[in-house]
C-alpha positions in Angstrom: 113.1 44.9 36.6 111.8 44.7 33.0 113.3 42.1 30.8 115.3 42.9 27.6 112.9 43.0 24.7 109.8 41.7 26.5 109.6 38.0 25.5 107.0 35.9 27.2 106.9 32.2 26.5 103.4 31.2 25.4 102.4 28.7 28.1 100.1 28.4 31.1 101.5 29.6 34.5 101.7 26.1 35.8 103.3 24.4 32.8 106.7 23.0 33.5 107.8 22.4 29.9 106.6 24.1 26.6 107.3 22.5 23.2 107.6 25.1 20.4 108.3 24.9 16.7 109.7 28.0 15.0 109.2 27.8 11.2 109.6 30.6 8.7 112.0 32.4 6.5 114.2 33.5 9.5 114.3 33.2 13.2 113.2 35.8 15.8 115.9 38.5 15.2 115.7 40.6 18.4 118.1 40.2 21.3 116.0 38.8 24.2 116.0 36.9 27.4 113.4 35.0 29.6 113.4 33.3 33.0 112.8 29.8 31.4 115.7 27.5 30.4 115.8 26.9 26.7 116.9 23.8 24.7 116.9 24.5 20.9 117.6 22.2 18.0 118.3 23.9 14.6 116.8 21.7 11.9 117.0 24.2 9.1 118.7 27.6 8.7 122.1 29.2 9.2 123.3 32.4 10.8 125.1 34.0 13.8 124.3 33.1 17.4 125.0 35.9 19.8 124.9 35.2 23.5 126.8 37.1 26.2 130.3 37.6 24.9 130.0 34.8 22.4 129.5 35.1 18.6 129.5 32.1 16.4 127.8 30.3 13.5 124.7 28.1 13.9 123.9 25.5 11.3 121.4 22.6 10.8 122.0 19.9 13.4 123.2 22.2 16.2 121.7 21.9 19.6 122.0 24.6 22.3 121.1 24.8 26.0 120.6 28.3 27.6 120.2 28.8 31.3 117.7 31.3 32.6 117.9 35.0 31.6 120.7 34.6 29.1 120.4 37.5 26.5 120.6 35.8 23.1 119.6 36.0 19.4 119.7 33.6 16.5 120.4 36.1 13.7 119.7 34.4 10.4 122.0 35.1 7.4 120.9 38.0 5.1 119.6 35.7 2.4 117.0 34.4 4.8 115.4 37.9 4.9 115.2 38.1 1.1 111.9 37.2 -0.5 113.8 36.2 -3.7 115.9 33.6 -2.0 112.9 31.9 -0.4 115.1 30.3 2.3 113.5 28.5 5.2 114.4 28.2 8.9 113.1 25.6 11.3 113.9 25.2 15.0 112.5 23.0 17.7 112.7 24.3 21.3 111.8 23.2 24.8 111.3 25.8 27.5 111.7 24.6 31.1 110.1 26.6 33.9 111.6 25.3 37.1 109.7 27.8 39.2 106.4 25.9 38.5 107.8 22.9 40.4 107.7 24.8 43.6 110.4 25.0 46.3 109.4 21.8 48.1 110.3 19.5 45.2 114.0 20.3 45.8 113.7 18.8 49.3 113.0 15.4 47.7 116.2 13.4 47.7 115.8 12.1 44.1 115.9 15.7 42.8 119.2 16.7 44.6 121.5 15.8 41.7 119.3 17.9 39.3 119.3 20.9 41.6 123.1 20.6 42.0 123.5 20.5 38.2 121.2 23.5 37.7 123.3 25.6 40.1 126.5 24.6 38.2 125.2 25.2 34.6 125.2 28.9 33.8 125.4 30.3 30.3 124.9 28.8 26.8 126.2 25.4 25.9 126.6 23.6 22.5 125.4 20.0 22.8 127.5 17.7 20.7 128.3 14.0 20.1 126.0 11.2 21.2 124.0 13.5 23.4 123.2 15.7 20.4 121.8 12.6 18.6 119.8 11.5 21.7 118.3 15.0 22.1 117.3 15.2 18.4 115.6 11.8 18.7 113.7 12.8 21.8 112.6 16.2 20.3 111.2 14.5 17.2 108.7 12.6 19.3 108.2 15.3 22.0 105.4 17.2 20.3 103.1 14.2 20.5 103.5 13.8 24.3 100.9 14.8 26.8 100.4 14.7 30.6 102.7 12.4 32.5 104.5 11.2 29.3 105.4 14.9 28.6 106.8 15.3 32.1 108.7 12.1 31.9 110.1 13.0 28.5 111.3 16.3 29.8 113.0 14.7 32.8 114.6 12.1 30.5 116.1 14.9 28.4 117.4 16.8 31.4 118.9 13.5 32.7 120.7 13.0 29.4 122.1 16.6 29.6 123.0 16.3 33.3 125.1 13.1 32.6 126.6 14.4 29.3 130.2 15.1 28.7 129.4 16.5 25.3 128.4 20.0 26.3 130.7 23.0 25.6 130.3 26.3 27.3 130.2 29.1 24.6 130.1 32.3 26.6 132.7 33.3 29.2 130.8 36.4 30.4 127.7 35.6 32.6 125.4 38.5 33.1 125.2 39.5 36.8 121.9 41.3 36.4 118.9 41.2 34.1 118.9 43.8 31.3 116.3 46.6 31.5 114.1 46.9 28.5 115.9 50.1 27.4 119.3 48.3 27.7 118.0 45.4 25.7 116.6 47.4 22.9 119.8 49.4 22.7 122.0 46.3 22.5 119.6 44.7 20.0 119.9 47.8 17.7 123.7 47.9 18.1 124.1 44.2 17.3 121.8 44.3 14.3 123.7 47.3 13.0 127.1 45.7 13.4 126.0 42.5 11.6 124.5 44.5 8.8 127.4 47.0 8.3 130.5 45.0 9.3 131.5 44.8 5.6 132.5 48.4 5.6 134.4 50.8 7.9 132.3 51.4 11.0 133.1 54.5 13.1 132.7 54.5 16.9 130.8 57.7 16.7 128.1 56.4 14.5 127.5 53.4 16.7 127.4 55.6 19.8 124.9 57.9 18.1 122.8 54.9 17.3 122.8 54.0 21.0 122.1 57.6 21.8 125.2 57.8 24.1 128.5 59.6 24.2 131.5 57.6 22.9 132.9 57.2 26.4 129.6 56.0 27.8 129.0 53.6 24.9 132.4 52.0 25.2 131.8 51.3 28.9 128.2 50.0 28.1 129.4 47.7 25.3 132.4 46.3 27.2 130.3 45.5 30.3 127.8 43.5 28.2 130.1 41.8 25.7 133.5 41.6 27.4 135.0 43.1 24.2 135.7 46.5 22.7 133.7 47.5 19.6 136.8 47.0 17.5 137.4 43.5 18.9 133.8 42.5 18.4 133.7 43.9 14.8 136.8 41.9 14.0 135.2 38.7 15.4 132.1 39.4 13.2 134.2 39.9 10.2 136.3 36.7 10.8 133.1 34.7 11.1 131.7 36.1 7.9 135.1 35.3 6.2 134.8 31.7 7.4 131.4 31.4 5.8 132.6 32.8 2.5 135.6 30.5 2.5 133.4 27.5 3.0 130.5 28.3 0.7 132.0 30.3 -2.2 134.9 30.1 -4.6 136.0 33.7 -4.0 139.7 34.4 -3.8 141.3 35.0 -0.4 141.6 38.7 -1.2 138.0 38.9 -2.3 136.9 37.2 0.9 138.9 39.7 2.9 137.4 42.8 1.3 133.9 41.5 1.3 134.2 40.7 5.0 135.2 44.3 5.8 139.0 44.1 5.9 140.7 46.8 3.9 144.1 45.2 4.0 144.9 41.6 2.9 148.0 41.1 5.1 146.1 42.4 8.1 143.2 40.0 7.3 145.7 37.1 7.2 147.2 38.0 10.5 143.8 38.6 12.2 142.5 35.3 10.8 145.5 33.4 12.0 145.3 35.0 15.5 141.6 34.2 15.9 141.4 30.8 14.2 144.9 29.5 14.7 145.4 28.8 11.0 145.6 30.8 7.8 142.5 31.4 5.5 144.1 29.1 3.0 144.6 26.3 5.6 141.0 26.8 6.8 139.6 26.5 3.3 141.5 23.3 2.5 139.6 21.5 5.3 136.4 22.0 3.3 
């Protein structure tokens, strides 16, 4: 079955770990998945991470671990797509291809704990605390490693992650099957549209038309892949945008509400309190 938005990691067929630096104005902005596990450190850049049913902010210093075939996208904030802003994004990633190790390696006793861990870890995890610091330190040096040093470095990082208590699962919905290419493109278009147009009233019909589906078929399609209705997901996107404005601007609460796509201030306050557990005013005070 074809993968969502064909995304092939640039590496030889027998390479266990691939080191990659993504540098530019913005990160790759298409929803995609691949059979390799992915460990990414955001050094520069801000935006929205979408993976499974999770939507949240990514910022410099964040480290994420993705298990195999997790549809995801690091969608940079709009200013990173503007030539006038001249914003820069930088990410360092390791891709782990466990299939290259072959089946027999898992019969070796020393690899039993790693295999058990791989079976347990499914989804996307944010790596925090001391493990985050260790991973950053390892990744800084990793690009210089070759041969056995490269292999040992990769295993050392996996060992740190395996033993860590600083990993938080972000998505609750784990895909039961790989997206087809058509499904992936459709979801990618929908997600890009929602992020770009969430500041205004978005009608179900226009999103269904974008996906080239009836409203009923689109609602089933979207709920199966995000665990949320379109209205719930839109609300989540708007709250995240409001959080960004509350942190980074001096706009009033009402201005933040309207710029985030809420047409009613009292509803914005209720929705924010329900999702964040605190009012917009209380949230802003922390920053």
